[in-house]
Structure formats: structure tokens, C-alpha cells
FIDOMI-241193 format. One record per residue (C-alpha): x, y, z; residue number from 1. Coordinates in steps of 0.2 Angstrom, whole numbers. Layout:
BEGIN
    c1    c2    c3 seq
     X     Y     Z NUM
...
***
This chain:
BEGIN
    c1    c2    c3 seq
  -191  -156   233   1
  -195  -174   231   2
  -212  -170   224   3
  -204  -159   209   4
  -203  -169   192   5
  -188  -177   187   6
  -178  -167   174   7
  -174  -175   157   8
  -156  -178   155   9
  -150  -179   138  10
  -133  -190   134  11
  -124  -196   119  12
  -117  -209   132  13
  -124  -227   136  14
  -120  -234   119  15
  -137  -227   113  16
  -129  -226    95  17
  -125  -241    82  18
  -108  -241    75  19
  -113  -233    59  20
  -119  -217    69  21
  -103  -216    79  22
   -92  -217    63  23
  -103  -204    53  24
   -92  -189    58  25
   -75  -198    58  26
   -62  -190    45  27
   -61  -198    28  28
   -43  -193    24  29
   -49  -183     8  30
   -44  -165     7  31
   -58  -153     5  32
   -60  -147   -13  33
   -55  -128   -16  34
   -69  -117   -23  35
   -59  -103   -25  36
   -59  -105   -45  37
   -78  -107   -43  38
   -80   -92   -34  39
   -70   -81   -45  40
   -78   -86   -61  41
   -95   -84   -53  42
   -90   -66   -49  43
   -84   -63   -66  44
   -99   -69   -73  45
  -110   -59   -62  46
  -100   -43   -67  47
  -101   -46   -86  48
  -120   -48   -84  49
  -122   -32   -73  50
  -110   -23   -85  51
  -122   -28   -99  52
  -138   -24   -90  53
  -131    -7   -86  54
  -129    -3  -105  55
  -147    -9  -108  56
  -155     1   -94  57
  -147    18  -100  58
  -158    22  -115  59
  -148    36  -123  60
  -134    32  -135  61
  -116    31  -129  62
  -100    33  -138  63
   -84    31  -132  64
   -68    34  -142  65
   -52    23  -136  66
   -40    29  -149  67
   -43    44  -161  68
   -48    31  -175  69
   -56    18  -164  70
   -73    23  -157  71
   -88    11  -150  72
  -107    14  -149  73
  -117     7  -135  74
  -131     2  -148  75
  -120    -4  -163  76
  -106   -14  -153  77
  -115   -20  -137  78
  -102   -34  -134  79
   -88   -21  -135  80
   -97    -9  -126  81
  -100   -22  -113  82
   -82   -26  -112  83
   -77    -8  -110  84
   -88    -7   -96  85
   -82   -23   -87  86
   -64   -18   -89  87
   -67    -2   -81  88
   -77    -9   -66  89
   -63   -23   -64  90
   -51    -9   -63  91
   -60     0   -49  92
   -63   -16   -40  93
   -45   -20   -42  94
   -38    -3   -35  95
   -50    -4   -21  96
   -42   -22   -16  97
   -24   -16   -20  98
   -26     0    -8  99
   -33   -11     5 100
   -19   -23     4 101
    -5   -10     4 102
   -14    -1    19 103
   -15   -17    29 104
     4   -20    26 105
     8    -2    32 106
    -4    -5    46 107
     5   -19    50 108
    24   -12    48 109
    19     5    58 110
    11    -6    73 111
    18    -2    89 112
***
């Protein structure tokens, strides 16, 4: 046993760090900024771009009538049709989130 090599022991003790290194991870007292708004705006922007790209990928002319007198065309009214697709995708996503939250509350209510 005495012939075996000595193991290296790593330690943060023995005052090997200077004062600046010791205080590097101390709390500053500042609250971290909420990034929720940034994430929501980024998600909306990505969804808008995807809506626009979906219209551009589909080569045929699409026409949707919202009322009897108001119809939009995917080639003539590109921005309106993009907003139409965006609203439809948003409704689907919001309905999935709503169903998930209602299901979660029901599961907690029924939980034995």
C-alpha cells in the first residue's frame, strides 16, 4: 500500500481563493428580471412568420369568406389572410391550453 501513488484531493478550502473569488457568487439583492413578456412576444412573432410562410408554400389560390360580403384571397390580400391563419392557429393553441388547465383542475378535484 505504501508503494501506491498518492491520490490528488481537490479542495476549495485552505484559503486558496482570494476575496474577489469568494464574493463572486454572493447574492446582489437584485431581483431577476421576468422574461415572460419576451417569450410571449417571440412566440407570437414566430407564429406570425409561420402563418405567412404557410400561405407562401401553398401554391393554389385560396379564398375565404368571413361574411357574405367580405371575402379574402390569399394572393391579393396577403396580410389579411396571414392574420386569418394566425387567428385560427391561435384559437387552436389556446383551446389546447384551456383544455389542459381544466383537465388538470378536474384531476386535482377528483384525486383520492
